[in-house]
C-alpha positions as CSV (number, residue, x, y, z in Angstrom):
1,X,-8.5,69.2,-3.0
2,X,-10.9,66.7,-1.9
3,X,-13.9,67.9,0.1
4,X,-14.9,64.5,1.6
5,X,-14.0,60.6,2.0
6,X,-17.2,59.1,2.4
7,X,-17.3,55.4,3.8
8,X,-19.2,53.4,1.3
9,X,-18.7,49.7,2.5
10,X,-17.0,48.0,5.2
11,X,-17.6,50.1,8.3
12,X,-18.8,48.4,11.6
13,X,-17.5,45.0,10.8
14,X,-17.1,42.6,13.5
15,X,-14.8,39.6,12.7
16,X,-13.4,36.7,14.5
17,X,-9.7,36.5,15.3
18,X,-7.3,35.6,12.5
19,X,-10.1,36.0,9.8
20,X,-10.3,38.6,6.9
21,X,-12.2,41.6,7.1
22,X,-14.4,42.4,3.9
23,X,-12.8,45.1,1.7
24,X,-13.1,48.7,2.7
25,X,-14.7,51.1,0.1
26,X,-14.5,54.9,0.2
27,X,-15.8,57.6,-2.2
28,X,-13.6,60.6,-3.0
29,X,-15.5,63.7,-3.8
30,X,-14.7,67.5,-4.7
31,X,-17.5,70.0,-4.9
32,X,-19.9,67.2,-4.5
33,X,-18.7,65.3,-7.4
34,X,-16.8,61.9,-7.6
35,X,-13.2,62.3,-8.3
36,X,-11.0,59.5,-9.9
37,X,-7.2,59.1,-10.0
38,X,-6.6,60.2,-6.5
39,X,-4.3,58.3,-4.0
40,X,-6.0,57.1,-0.9
41,X,-4.0,55.8,2.1
42,X,-5.6,53.3,4.7
43,X,-3.6,53.2,8.0
44,X,-4.5,50.8,10.8
45,X,-5.0,52.3,14.3
46,X,-4.9,49.5,16.8
47,X,-4.6,51.0,20.2
48,X,-6.1,48.0,22.0
49,X,-3.2,45.7,20.6
50,X,-5.2,43.2,18.6
51,X,-2.6,42.6,16.2
52,X,-4.7,43.4,13.2
53,X,-3.1,44.6,10.2
54,X,-3.0,44.5,6.3
55,X,-1.1,41.6,4.7
56,X,2.3,43.2,4.2
57,X,1.6,46.0,6.6
58,X,0.1,49.4,6.9
59,X,-0.5,51.6,5.1
60,X,-2.2,50.3,2.1
61,X,-2.6,52.8,-0.8
62,X,-5.1,52.6,-3.7
63,X,-6.1,55.0,-6.5
64,X,-9.6,55.9,-6.9
65,X,-11.5,54.6,-10.0
66,X,-13.3,56.8,-12.4
67,X,-16.4,56.8,-10.3
68,X,-14.5,58.0,-7.3
69,X,-14.5,54.8,-5.3
70,X,-11.3,53.5,-3.7
71,X,-11.3,49.8,-2.5
72,X,-8.5,48.1,-0.4
73,X,-7.1,45.3,-2.7
74,X,-5.0,43.8,0.2
75,X,-6.7,41.7,2.8
76,X,-7.0,43.1,6.4
77,X,-6.6,40.3,8.7
78,X,-8.0,40.4,12.2
79,X,-5.2,39.9,15.1
80,X,-5.0,37.3,17.7
81,X,-6.8,39.4,20.5
82,X,-10.2,40.9,20.7
83,X,-10.7,44.8,20.5
84,X,-11.6,47.8,18.6
85,X,-9.5,48.8,15.6
86,X,-9.9,51.9,13.4
87,X,-8.6,52.2,9.9
88,X,-7.8,55.9,9.1
89,X,-8.2,56.9,5.6
90,X,-6.6,59.9,4.1
91,X,-6.4,61.5,0.6
92,X,-5.7,64.9,-0.6
93,X,-6.7,67.0,2.4
94,X,-9.7,64.7,3.4
95,X,-9.9,62.1,6.1
96,X,-12.4,59.5,7.5
97,X,-12.1,56.4,9.5
98,X,-13.7,53.0,9.6
99,X,-14.5,51.4,13.0
100,X,-14.0,47.7,13.2
101,X,-13.9,45.1,15.9
102,X,-12.0,41.8,16.4
103,X,-14.3,39.4,18.5
């Protein structure tokens, strides 16, 4: 089991409509140590109806590298309407969320 999924890069982004967000990066850890080889799922939560989604749809699943990092490898594209979006990240008992905005 993982203890934590720490947001490393990509949180707090503000992107114009129909533009790509930068990749999202998390660090998976157990007992304070990075853990590679774990499946991490990134789910779009779009309660304000911005239309933001990953190319090909949500969720996007990646496997953490040997240093424990997991990076989205599919573009996250801002929708046609402004508003807040969360990307929920889940892996092996741990979770976290990125807060993003379409402007």
